[in-house]
N, CA, C and O atoms as a Tinker XYZ file with bonds, in Angstrom:
   460  protein
     1  N    -12.377000   12.171000   29.911000    73     2
     2  CA   -11.826000   10.850000   29.726000    64     1     3
     3  C    -10.370000   10.876000   30.187000    63     2     4     5
     4  O     -9.637000   11.813000   29.871000    81     3
     5  N     -9.953000    9.870000   30.920000    73     3     6
     6  CA    -8.590000    9.803000   31.415000    64     5     7
     7  C     -7.614000    9.623000   30.258000    63     6     8     9
     8  O     -7.962000    9.121000   29.189000    81     7
     9  N     -6.391000   10.047000   30.510000    73     7    10
    10  CA    -5.375000    9.990000   29.460000    64     9    11
    11  C     -5.163000    8.560000   28.956000    63    10    12    13
    12  O     -5.081000    8.347000   27.746000    81    11
    13  N     -5.075000    7.590000   29.846000    73    11    14
    14  CA    -4.881000    6.191000   29.455000    64    13    15
    15  C     -6.043000    5.673000   28.628000    63    14    16    17
    16  O     -5.846000    4.919000   27.675000    81    15
    17  N     -7.247000    6.074000   28.988000    73    15    18
    18  CA    -8.429000    5.639000   28.242000    64    17    19
    19  C     -8.432000    6.237000   26.832000    63    18    20    21
    20  O     -8.843000    5.580000   25.875000    81    19
    21  N     -7.973000    7.484000   26.708000    73    19    22
    22  CA    -7.883000    8.115000   25.383000    64    21    23
    23  C     -6.881000    7.377000   24.500000    63    22    24    25
    24  O     -7.131000    7.146000   23.317000    81    23
    25  N     -5.747000    7.012000   25.089000    73    23    26
    26  CA    -4.732000    6.287000   24.317000    64    25    27
    27  C     -5.246000    4.915000   23.907000    63    26    28    29
    28  O     -5.002000    4.471000   22.785000    81    27
    29  N     -5.951000    4.245000   24.801000    73    27    30
    30  CA    -6.515000    2.926000   24.485000    64    29    31
    31  C     -7.558000    3.046000   23.375000    63    30    32    33
    32  O     -7.604000    2.211000   22.471000    81    31
    33  N     -8.388000    4.075000   23.442000    73    31    34
    34  CA    -9.401000    4.280000   22.405000    64    33    35
    35  C     -8.739000    4.590000   21.061000    63    34    36    37
    36  O     -9.186000    4.108000   20.020000    81    35
    37  N     -7.685000    5.388000   21.085000    73    35    38
    38  CA    -6.969000    5.708000   19.844000    64    37    39
    39  C     -6.320000    4.455000   19.259000    63    38    40    41
    40  O     -6.330000    4.259000   18.044000    81    39
    41  N     -5.758000    3.613000   20.117000    73    39    42
    42  CA    -5.146000    2.368000   19.653000    64    41    43
    43  C     -6.191000    1.433000   19.053000    63    42    44    45
    44  O     -5.955000    0.821000   18.011000    81    43
    45  N     -7.347000    1.321000   19.709000    73    43    46
    46  CA    -8.436000    0.489000   19.172000    64    45    47
    47  C     -8.881000    0.993000   17.803000    63    46    48    49
    48  O     -9.113000    0.199000   16.892000    81    47
    49  N     -8.998000    2.299000   17.660000    73    47    50
    50  CA    -9.418000    2.878000   16.378000    64    49    51
    51  C     -8.371000    2.613000   15.290000    63    50    52    53
    52  O     -8.724000    2.292000   14.155000    81    51
    53  N     -7.097000    2.747000   15.632000    73    51    54
    54  CA    -6.031000    2.477000   14.667000    64    53    55
    55  C     -6.033000    1.020000   14.244000    63    54    56    57
    56  O     -5.930000    0.727000   13.053000    81    55
    57  N     -6.148000    0.104000   15.191000    73    55    58
    58  CA    -6.185000   -1.326000   14.869000    64    57    59
    59  C     -7.407000   -1.677000   14.030000    63    58    60    61
    60  O     -7.312000   -2.489000   13.110000    81    59
    61  N     -8.542000   -1.083000   14.334000    73    59    62
    62  CA    -9.752000   -1.341000   13.545000    64    61    63
    63  C     -9.543000   -0.899000   12.098000    63    62    64    65
    64  O     -9.968000   -1.584000   11.167000    81    63
    65  N     -8.889000    0.239000   11.914000    73    63    66
    66  CA    -8.602000    0.726000   10.567000    64    65    67
    67  C     -7.668000   -0.227000    9.824000    63    66    68    69
    68  O     -7.864000   -0.494000    8.639000    81    67
    69  N     -6.654000   -0.739000   10.519000    73    67    70
    70  CA    -5.684000   -1.634000    9.891000    64    69    71
    71  C     -6.254000   -3.010000    9.583000    63    70    72    73
    72  O     -5.747000   -3.709000    8.706000    81    71
    73  N     -7.302000   -3.404000   10.292000    73    71    74
    74  CA    -7.837000   -4.758000   10.159000    64    73    75
    75  C     -9.096000   -4.854000    9.308000    63    74    76    77
    76  O     -9.710000   -5.919000    9.246000    81    75
    77  N     -9.494000   -3.771000    8.655000    73    75    78
    78  CA   -10.690000   -3.832000    7.810000    64    77    79
    79  C    -10.382000   -3.270000    6.427000    63    78    80    81
    80  O     -9.440000   -2.497000    6.251000    81    79
    81  N    -11.173000   -3.663000    5.470000    73    79    82
    82  CA   -11.018000   -3.153000    4.114000    64    81    83
    83  C    -10.338000   -4.136000    3.189000    63    82    84    85
    84  O     -9.876000   -5.200000    3.602000    81    83
    85  N    -10.290000   -3.756000    1.938000    73    83    86
    86  CA    -9.790000   -4.634000    0.883000    64    85    87
    87  C     -8.288000   -4.888000    1.014000    63    86    88    89
    88  O     -7.812000   -5.943000    0.595000    81    87
    89  N     -7.541000   -3.962000    1.577000    73    87    90
    90  CA    -6.085000   -4.096000    1.647000    64    89    91
    91  C     -5.613000   -5.050000    2.738000    63    90    92    93
    92  O     -4.407000   -5.232000    2.908000    81    91
    93  N     -6.526000   -5.661000    3.476000    73    91    94
    94  CA    -6.122000   -6.530000    4.578000    64    93    95
    95  C     -5.815000   -7.953000    4.139000    63    94    96    97
    96  O     -5.442000   -8.780000    4.972000    81    95
    97  N     -5.958000   -8.257000    2.873000    73    95    98
    98  CA    -5.697000   -9.620000    2.403000    64    97    99
    99  C     -4.203000   -9.916000    2.407000    63    98   100   101
   100  O     -3.383000   -9.069000    2.053000    81    99
   101  N     -3.870000  -11.131000    2.814000    73    99   102
   102  CA    -2.471000  -11.564000    2.846000    64   101   103
   103  C     -1.991000  -11.900000    1.437000    63   102   104   105
   104  O     -2.715000  -12.500000    0.643000    81   103
   105  N     -0.769000  -11.506000    1.148000    73   103   106
   106  CA    -0.125000  -11.816000   -0.125000    64   105   107
   107  C      1.263000  -12.379000    0.188000    63   106   108   109
   108  O      2.246000  -11.638000    0.183000    81   107
   109  N      1.351000  -13.686000    0.460000    73   107   110
   110  CA     2.627000  -14.261000    0.884000    64   109   111
   111  C      3.755000  -14.122000   -0.140000    63   110   112   113
   112  O      4.922000  -14.065000    0.246000    81   111
   113  N      3.437000  -14.066000   -1.427000    73   111   114
   114  CA     4.479000  -13.964000   -2.456000    64   113   115
   115  C      5.014000  -12.540000   -2.621000    63   114   116   117
   116  O      6.047000  -12.347000   -3.262000    81   115
   117  N      4.335000  -11.544000   -2.056000    73   115   118
   118  CA     4.771000  -10.148000   -2.179000    64   117   119
   119  C      5.960000   -9.907000   -1.257000    63   118   120   121
   120  O      5.882000  -10.154000   -0.054000    81   119
   121  N      7.065000   -9.421000   -1.831000    73   119   122
   122  CA     8.249000   -9.202000   -1.003000    64   121   123
   123  C      8.624000   -7.729000   -0.862000    63   122   124   125
   124  O      9.217000   -7.345000    0.146000    81   123
   125  N      8.293000   -6.894000   -1.851000    73   123   126
   126  CA     8.679000   -5.485000   -1.768000    64   125   127
   127  C      7.757000   -4.610000   -2.610000    63   126   128   129
   128  O      7.211000   -5.036000   -3.628000    81   127
   129  N      7.605000   -3.372000   -2.148000    73   127   130
   130  CA     6.887000   -2.336000   -2.896000    64   129   131
   131  C      7.811000   -1.130000   -3.013000    63   130   132   133
   132  O      8.361000   -0.662000   -2.016000    81   131
   133  N      7.976000   -0.633000   -4.225000    73   131   134
   134  CA     8.779000    0.563000   -4.449000    64   133   135
   135  C      7.886000    1.610000   -5.095000    63   134   136   137
   136  O      7.310000    1.382000   -6.158000    81   135
   137  N      7.778000    2.744000   -4.448000    73   135   138
   138  CA     6.945000    3.843000   -4.941000    64   137   139
   139  C      7.833000    4.922000   -5.539000    63   138   140   141
   140  O      8.869000    5.270000   -4.972000    81   139
   141  N      7.427000    5.443000   -6.675000    73   139   142
   142  CA     8.040000    6.619000   -7.285000    64   141   143
   143  C      6.991000    7.723000   -7.144000    63   142   144   145
   144  O      5.972000    7.720000   -7.835000    81   143
   145  N      7.258000    8.658000   -6.245000    73   143   146
   146  CA     6.250000    9.653000   -5.870000    64   145   147
   147  C      6.831000   11.064000   -5.928000    63   146   148   149
   148  O      8.041000   11.253000   -5.800000    81   147
   149  N      5.950000   12.058000   -6.124000    73   147   150
   150  CA     6.411000   13.445000   -6.041000    64   149   151
   151  C      6.780000   13.778000   -4.590000    63   150   152   153
   152  O      6.334000   13.112000   -3.656000    81   151
   153  N      7.577000   14.789000   -4.424000    73   151   154
   154  CA     7.991000   15.179000   -3.065000    64   153   155
   155  C      6.829000   15.738000   -2.244000    63   154   156   157
   156  O      6.842000   15.670000   -1.015000    81   155
   157  N      5.833000   16.287000   -2.924000    73   155   158
   158  CA     4.624000   16.748000   -2.245000    64   157   159
   159  C      3.420000   16.100000   -2.917000    63   158   160   161
   160  O      3.446000   15.815000   -4.114000    81   159
   161  N      2.377000   15.873000   -2.145000    73   159   162
   162  CA     1.181000   15.236000   -2.688000    64   161   163
   163  C      0.351000   16.269000   -3.434000    63   162   164   165
   164  O     -0.090000   17.264000   -2.860000    81   163
   165  N      0.145000   16.017000   -4.727000    73   163   166
   166  CA    -0.614000   16.945000   -5.566000    64   165   167
   167  C     -2.109000   16.683000   -5.500000    63   166   168   169
   168  O     -2.910000   17.590000   -5.725000    81   167
   169  N     -2.486000   15.453000   -5.196000    73   167   170
   170  CA    -3.907000   15.116000   -5.180000    64   169   171
   171  C     -4.237000   14.200000   -4.003000    63   170   172   173
   172  O     -3.360000   13.579000   -3.402000    81   171
   173  N     -5.510000   14.140000   -3.703000    73   171   174
   174  CA    -5.987000   13.361000   -2.565000    64   173   175
   175  C     -5.832000   11.861000   -2.796000    63   174   176   177
   176  O     -5.633000   11.113000   -1.839000    81   175
   177  N     -5.918000   11.408000   -4.040000    73   175   178
   178  CA    -5.794000    9.964000   -4.325000    64   177   179
   179  C     -4.444000    9.428000   -3.866000    63   178   180   181
   180  O     -4.372000    8.396000   -3.199000    81   179
   181  N     -3.377000   10.133000   -4.226000    73   179   182
   182  CA    -2.035000    9.694000   -3.848000    64   181   183
   183  C     -1.876000    9.722000   -2.338000    63   182   184   185
   184  O     -1.312000    8.797000   -1.753000    81   183
   185  N     -2.363000   10.765000   -1.713000    73   183   186
   186  CA    -2.278000   10.887000   -0.262000    64   185   187
   187  C     -3.035000    9.743000    0.407000    63   186   188   189
   188  O     -2.520000    9.130000    1.342000    81   187
   189  N     -4.244000    9.447000   -0.056000    73   187   190
   190  CA    -5.033000    8.347000    0.514000    64   189   191
   191  C     -4.318000    7.008000    0.366000    63   190   192   193
   192  O     -4.320000    6.196000    1.291000    81   191
   193  N     -3.713000    6.779000   -0.787000    73   191   194
   194  CA    -2.997000    5.519000   -0.998000    64   193   195
   195  C     -1.852000    5.380000    0.001000    63   194   196   197
   196  O     -1.702000    4.334000    0.633000    81   195
   197  N     -1.053000    6.418000    0.143000    73   195   198
   198  CA     0.128000    6.339000    1.004000    64   197   199
   199  C     -0.212000    6.383000    2.491000    63   198   200   201
   200  O      0.455000    5.725000    3.289000    81   199
   201  N     -1.220000    7.132000    2.875000    73   199   202
   202  CA    -1.523000    7.310000    4.297000    64   201   203
   203  C     -2.573000    6.350000    4.837000    63   202   204   205
   204  O     -2.620000    6.110000    6.044000    81   203
   205  N     -3.419000    5.793000    3.969000    73   203   206
   206  CA    -4.493000    4.923000    4.452000    64   205   207
   207  C     -4.339000    3.484000    3.984000    63   206   208   209
   208  O     -4.415000    2.562000    4.796000    81   207
   209  N     -4.123000    3.274000    2.682000    73   207   210
   210  CA    -4.065000    1.906000    2.154000    64   209   211
   211  C     -2.722000    1.232000    2.423000    63   210   212   213
   212  O     -2.692000    0.064000    2.811000    81   211
   213  N     -1.613000    1.942000    2.226000    73   211   214
   214  CA    -0.294000    1.339000    2.401000    64   213   215
   215  C     -0.075000    0.789000    3.812000    63   214   216   217
   216  O      0.416000   -0.333000    3.938000    81   215
   217  N     -0.412000    1.516000    4.877000    73   215   218
   218  CA    -0.235000    0.928000    6.211000    64   217   219
   219  C     -1.033000   -0.359000    6.408000    63   218   220   221
   220  O     -0.573000   -1.274000    7.091000    81   219
   221  N     -2.213000   -0.434000    5.822000    73   219   222
   222  CA    -3.031000   -1.640000    5.942000    64   221   223
   223  C     -2.385000   -2.807000    5.203000    63   222   224   225
   224  O     -2.380000   -3.932000    5.703000    81   223
   225  N     -1.841000   -2.548000    4.015000    73   223   226
   226  CA    -1.155000   -3.595000    3.253000    64   225   227
   227  C      0.039000   -4.121000    4.042000    63   226   228   229
   228  O      0.228000   -5.332000    4.151000    81   227
   229  N      0.838000   -3.220000    4.590000    73   227   230
   230  CA     2.036000   -3.623000    5.326000    64   229   231
   231  C      1.666000   -4.337000    6.623000    63   230   232   233
   232  O      2.349000   -5.283000    7.016000    81   231
   233  N      0.615000   -3.911000    7.283000    73   231   234
   234  CA     0.165000   -4.577000    8.512000    64   233   235
   235  C     -0.258000   -6.015000    8.214000    63   234   236   237
   236  O      0.045000   -6.922000    8.988000    81   235
   237  N     -0.954000   -6.226000    7.103000    73   235   238
   238  CA    -1.411000   -7.568000    6.730000    64   237   239
   239  C     -0.281000   -8.417000    6.152000    63   238   240   241
   240  O     -0.377000   -9.644000    6.130000    81   239
   241  N      0.778000   -7.778000    5.690000    73   239   242
   242  CA     1.899000   -8.475000    5.042000    64   241   243
   243  C      3.221000   -7.960000    5.615000    63   242   244   245
   244  O      3.918000   -7.195000    4.949000    81   243
   245  N      3.577000   -8.363000    6.830000    73   243   246
   246  CA     4.765000   -7.800000    7.479000    64   245   247
   247  C      6.087000   -8.130000    6.780000    63   246   248   249
   248  O      7.105000   -7.501000    7.072000    81   247
   249  N      6.092000   -9.094000    5.870000    73   247   250
   250  CA     7.316000   -9.451000    5.149000    64   249   251
   251  C      7.669000   -8.437000    4.059000    63   250   252   253
   252  O      8.762000   -8.494000    3.496000    81   251
   253  N      6.773000   -7.528000    3.760000    73   251   254
   254  CA     6.955000   -6.578000    2.654000    64   253   255
   255  C      7.861000   -5.424000    3.086000    63   254   256   257
   256  O      7.636000   -4.790000    4.117000    81   255
   257  N      8.888000   -5.166000    2.276000    73   255   258
   258  CA     9.695000   -3.971000    2.499000    64   257   259
   259  C      9.157000   -2.874000    1.579000    63   258   260   261
   260  O      8.727000   -3.148000    0.458000    81   259
   261  N      9.185000   -1.646000    2.058000    73   259   262
   262  CA     8.629000   -0.514000    1.308000    64   261   263
   263  C      9.722000    0.527000    1.117000    63   262   264   265
   264  O     10.431000    0.885000    2.057000    81   263
   265  N      9.846000    1.004000   -0.107000    73   263   266
   266  CA    10.811000    2.045000   -0.429000    64   265   267
   267  C     10.080000    3.129000   -1.221000    63   266   268   269
   268  O      9.243000    2.830000   -2.073000    81   267
   269  N     10.402000    4.379000   -0.934000    73   267   270
   270  CA     9.806000    5.499000   -1.665000    64   269   271
   271  C     10.945000    6.325000   -2.253000    63   270   272   273
   272  O     11.848000    6.759000   -1.537000    81   271
   273  N     10.888000    6.533000   -3.559000    73   271   274
   274  CA    11.903000    7.319000   -4.254000    64   273   275
   275  C     11.219000    8.490000   -4.952000    63   274   276   277
   276  O     10.070000    8.374000   -5.379000    81   275
   277  N     11.924000    9.625000   -5.071000    73   275   278
   278  CA    11.318000   10.773000   -5.759000    64   277   279
   279  C     11.203000   10.522000   -7.258000    63   278   280   281
   280  O     11.973000    9.760000   -7.841000    81   279
   281  N     10.233000   11.178000   -7.855000    73   279   282
   282  CA    10.018000   11.075000   -9.305000    64   281   283
   283  C     11.167000   11.723000  -10.065000    63   282   284   285
   284  O     11.745000   12.716000   -9.623000    81   283
   285  N     11.482000   11.143000  -11.211000    73   283   286
   286  CA    12.420000   11.767000  -12.129000    64   285   287
   287  C     11.675000   12.741000  -13.030000    63   286   288   289
   288  O     10.449000   12.830000  -12.980000    81   287
   289  N     12.404000   13.454000  -13.833000    73   287   290
   290  CA    11.810000   14.432000  -14.750000    64   289   291
   291  C     10.879000   13.738000  -15.741000    63   290   292   293
   292  O     11.300000   12.814000  -16.438000    81   291
   293  N      9.627000   14.168000  -15.812000    73   291   294
   294  CA     8.663000   13.632000  -16.762000    64   293   295
   295  C      8.059000   12.287000  -16.388000    63   294   296   297
   296  O      7.314000   11.718000  -17.186000    81   295
   297  N      8.350000   11.766000  -15.217000    73   295   298
   298  CA     7.795000   10.476000  -14.792000    64   297   299
   299  C      6.423000   10.664000  -14.158000    63   298   300   301
   300  O      6.114000   11.720000  -13.605000    81   299
   301  N      5.613000    9.623000  -14.251000    73   299   302
   302  CA     4.316000    9.604000  -13.575000    64   301   303
   303  C      4.466000    8.813000  -12.280000    63   302   304   305
   304  O      5.290000    7.900000  -12.215000    81   303
   305  N      3.685000    9.142000  -11.246000    73   303   306
   306  CA     3.745000    8.364000  -10.013000    64   305   307
   307  C      3.439000    6.893000  -10.299000    63   306   308   309
   308  O      2.540000    6.574000  -11.078000    81   307
   309  N      4.199000    6.004000   -9.660000    73   307   310
   310  CA     4.005000    4.578000   -9.904000    64   309   311
   311  C      4.381000    3.762000   -8.677000    63   310   312   313
   312  O      5.027000    4.251000   -7.750000    81   311
   313  N      3.959000    2.508000   -8.701000    73   311   314
   314  CA     4.298000    1.553000   -7.652000    64   313   315
   315  C      4.804000    0.293000   -8.341000    63   314   316   317
   316  O      4.150000   -0.234000   -9.241000    81   315
   317  N      5.955000   -0.183000   -7.922000    73   315   318
   318  CA     6.485000   -1.436000   -8.458000    64   317   319
   319  C      6.361000   -2.503000   -7.378000    63   318   320   321
   320  O      6.838000   -2.324000   -6.257000    81   319
   321  N      5.721000   -3.607000   -7.722000    73   319   322
   322  CA     5.531000   -4.720000   -6.788000    64   321   323
   323  C      6.489000   -5.841000   -7.159000    63   322   324   325
   324  O      6.534000   -6.282000   -8.307000    81   323
   325  N      7.252000   -6.296000   -6.175000    73   323   326
   326  CA     8.186000   -7.400000   -6.385000    64   325   327
   327  C      7.619000   -8.642000   -5.702000    63   326   328   329
   328  O      7.407000   -8.662000   -4.490000    81   327
   329  N      7.381000   -9.669000   -6.503000    73   327   330
   330  CA     6.881000  -10.936000   -5.978000    64   329   331
   331  C      8.009000  -11.955000   -5.991000    63   330   332   333
   332  O      8.935000  -11.852000   -6.796000    81   331
   333  N      7.934000  -12.937000   -5.102000    73   331   334
   334  CA     8.993000  -13.930000   -4.960000    64   333   335
   335  C      9.169000  -14.778000   -6.209000    63   334   336   337
   336  O     10.287000  -15.204000   -6.500000    81   335
   337  N      8.114000  -15.033000   -6.948000    73   335   338
   338  CA     8.186000  -16.001000   -8.039000    64   337   339
   339  C      7.804000  -15.444000   -9.411000    63   338   340   341
   340  O      7.408000  -16.202000  -10.296000    81   339
   341  N      7.918000  -14.134000   -9.594000    73   339   342
   342  CA     7.660000  -13.560000  -10.910000    64   341   343
   343  C      8.376000  -12.222000  -11.025000    63   342   344   345
   344  O      8.741000  -11.636000  -10.006000    81   343
   345  N      8.586000  -11.724000  -12.240000    73   343   346
   346  CA     9.293000  -10.449000  -12.408000    64   345   347
   347  C      8.514000   -9.291000  -11.776000    63   346   348   349
   348  O      7.305000   -9.391000  -11.571000    81   347
   349  N      9.213000   -8.193000  -11.468000    73   347   350
   350  CA     8.533000   -7.030000  -10.895000    64   349   351
   351  C      7.437000   -6.514000  -11.822000    63   350   352   353
   352  O      7.570000   -6.553000  -13.046000    81   351
   353  N      6.370000   -6.038000  -11.228000    73   351   354
   354  CA     5.235000   -5.476000  -11.973000    64   353   355
   355  C      5.049000   -4.025000  -11.541000    63   354   356   357
   356  O      5.153000   -3.699000  -10.359000    81   355
   357  N      4.775000   -3.164000  -12.510000    73   355   358
   358  CA     4.603000   -1.743000  -12.225000    64   357   359
   359  C      3.155000   -1.336000  -12.437000    63   358   360   361
   360  O      2.528000   -1.707000  -13.430000    81   359
   361  N      2.636000   -0.571000  -11.493000    73   359   362
   362  CA     1.295000    0.000000  -11.588000    64   361   363
   363  C      1.462000    1.519000  -11.656000    63   362   364   365
   364  O      1.992000    2.130000  -10.729000    81   363
   365  N      1.015000    2.118000  -12.742000    73   363   366
   366  CA     1.045000    3.579000  -12.868000    64   365   367
   367  C     -0.172000    4.115000  -12.126000    63   366   368   369
   368  O     -1.299000    3.685000  -12.372000    81   367
   369  N      0.062000    5.051000  -11.219000    73   367   370
   370  CA    -0.993000    5.525000  -10.316000    64   369   371
   371  C     -1.812000    6.678000  -10.876000    63   370   372   373
   372  O     -2.761000    7.121000  -10.229000    81   371
   373  N     -1.475000    7.171000  -12.048000    73   371   374
   374  CA    -1.996000    8.416000  -12.604000    64   373   375
   375  C     -3.474000    8.684000  -12.340000    63   374   376   377
   376  O     -3.789000    9.603000  -11.584000    81   375
   377  N     -4.369000    7.941000  -12.915000    73   375   378
   378  CA    -5.797000    8.233000  -12.804000    64   377   379
   379  C     -6.551000    7.171000  -12.004000    63   378   380   381
   380  O     -7.766000    7.040000  -12.150000    81   379
   381  N     -5.860000    6.422000  -11.176000    73   379   382
   382  CA    -6.502000    5.339000  -10.429000    64   381   383
   383  C     -6.792000    5.771000   -9.003000    63   382   384   385
   384  O     -6.039000    6.534000   -8.397000    81   383
   385  N     -7.901000    5.266000   -8.486000    73   383   386
   386  CA    -8.215000    5.503000   -7.079000    64   385   387
   387  C     -7.369000    4.553000   -6.240000    63   386   388   389
   388  O     -6.874000    3.554000   -6.762000    81   387
   389  N     -7.191000    4.840000   -4.951000    73   387   390
   390  CA    -6.453000    3.917000   -4.089000    64   389   391
   391  C     -7.043000    2.506000   -4.094000    63   390   392   393
   392  O     -6.297000    1.528000   -4.064000    81   391
   393  N     -8.357000    2.392000   -4.132000    73   391   394
   394  CA    -9.000000    1.077000   -4.153000    64   393   395
   395  C     -8.660000    0.330000   -5.438000    63   394   396   397
   396  O     -8.418000   -0.876000   -5.399000    81   395
   397  N     -8.637000    1.022000   -6.573000    73   395   398
   398  CA    -8.272000    0.384000   -7.843000    64   397   399
   399  C     -6.826000   -0.106000   -7.820000    63   398   400   401
   400  O     -6.525000   -1.181000   -8.340000    81   399
   401  N     -5.935000    0.673000   -7.221000    73   399   402
   402  CA    -4.531000    0.273000   -7.115000    64   401   403
   403  C     -4.409000   -0.980000   -6.259000    63   402   404   405
   404  O     -3.701000   -1.919000   -6.625000    81   403
   405  N     -5.095000   -0.998000   -5.122000    73   403   406
   406  CA    -5.046000   -2.165000   -4.235000    64   405   407
   407  C     -5.650000   -3.382000   -4.927000    63   406   408   409
   408  O     -5.107000   -4.481000   -4.816000    81   407
   409  N     -6.756000   -3.210000   -5.634000    73   407   410
   410  CA    -7.372000   -4.327000   -6.359000    64   409   411
   411  C     -6.401000   -4.900000   -7.397000    63   410   412   413
   412  O     -6.288000   -6.118000   -7.537000    81   411
   413  N     -5.712000   -4.030000   -8.115000    73   411   414
   414  CA    -4.744000   -4.489000   -9.112000    64   413   415
   415  C     -3.594000   -5.244000   -8.440000    63   414   416   417
   416  O     -3.140000   -6.269000   -8.950000    81   415
   417  N     -3.131000   -4.742000   -7.312000    73   415   418
   418  CA    -2.076000   -5.421000   -6.555000    64   417   419
   419  C     -2.546000   -6.790000   -6.071000    63   418   420   421
   420  O     -1.796000   -7.765000   -6.138000    81   419
   421  N     -3.777000   -6.867000   -5.585000    73   419   422
   422  CA    -4.327000   -8.150000   -5.132000    64   421   423
   423  C     -4.458000   -9.140000   -6.287000    63   422   424   425
   424  O     -4.210000  -10.332000   -6.108000    81   423
   425  N     -4.841000   -8.662000   -7.458000    73   423   426
   426  CA    -4.930000   -9.532000   -8.630000    64   425   427
   427  C     -3.554000  -10.093000   -8.974000    63   426   428   429
   428  O     -3.419000  -11.283000   -9.261000    81   427
   429  N     -2.540000   -9.243000   -8.946000    73   427   430
   430  CA    -1.178000   -9.718000   -9.188000    64   429   431
   431  C     -0.774000  -10.745000   -8.135000    63   430   432   433
   432  O     -0.135000  -11.751000   -8.443000    81   431
   433  N     -1.157000  -10.475000   -6.884000    73   431   434
   434  CA    -0.832000  -11.391000   -5.794000    64   433   435
   435  C     -1.456000  -12.760000   -5.971000    63   434   436   437
   436  O     -0.849000  -13.770000   -5.617000    81   435
   437  N     -2.663000  -12.806000   -6.516000    73   435   438
   438  CA    -3.321000  -14.097000   -6.772000    64   437   439
   439  C     -2.528000  -14.915000   -7.777000    63   438   440   441
   440  O     -2.307000  -16.109000   -7.578000    81   439
   441  N     -2.096000  -14.264000   -8.870000    73   439   442
   442  CA    -1.325000  -14.974000   -9.892000    64   441   443
   443  C      0.045000  -15.382000   -9.366000    63   442   444   445
   444  O      0.541000  -16.459000   -9.699000    81   443
   445  N      0.659000  -14.534000   -8.548000    73   443   446
   446  CA     1.974000  -14.867000   -7.991000    64   445   447
   447  C      1.870000  -16.043000   -7.034000    63   446   448   449
   448  O      2.784000  -16.863000   -6.948000    81   447
   449  N      0.753000  -16.128000   -6.314000    73   447   450
   450  CA     0.554000  -17.234000   -5.385000    64   449   451
   451  C      0.358000  -18.564000   -6.085000    63   450   452   453
   452  O      0.630000  -19.614000   -5.503000    81   451
   453  N     -0.114000  -18.536000   -7.335000    73   451   454
   454  CA    -0.366000  -19.770000   -8.088000    64   453   455
   455  C      0.850000  -20.221000   -8.884000    63   454   456   457
   456  O      0.938000  -21.379000   -9.291000    81   455
   457  N      1.786000  -19.305000   -9.105000    73   455   458
   458  CA     2.953000  -19.645000   -9.944000    64   457   459
   459  C      3.933000  -20.534000   -9.210000    63   458   460
   460  O      4.963000  -20.910000   -9.768000    81   459
């Protein structure tokens, strides 16, 4: 396969990944996501959330700014969602799958859109 064709195929595969799944829903009221994460990924769930779900969320919602900060002593990994019309909401990532985290974020987004 020619080099250009390989790059085109890789781009198509990346776009297909970004355009499918539960995280592709638009959340116009979502303005920022702040993650408190360990410096290294201890489990596959956290890695999947950051490497697979987060890019899809940001692709579907380009207005969202993303910040990642290291965990403090004794803290659990978490994500704080800032919506335009409601106080920040925190999701503790401890025992949740990436899909559960995204579903919870989407539920918050529905309520923020109605407020």
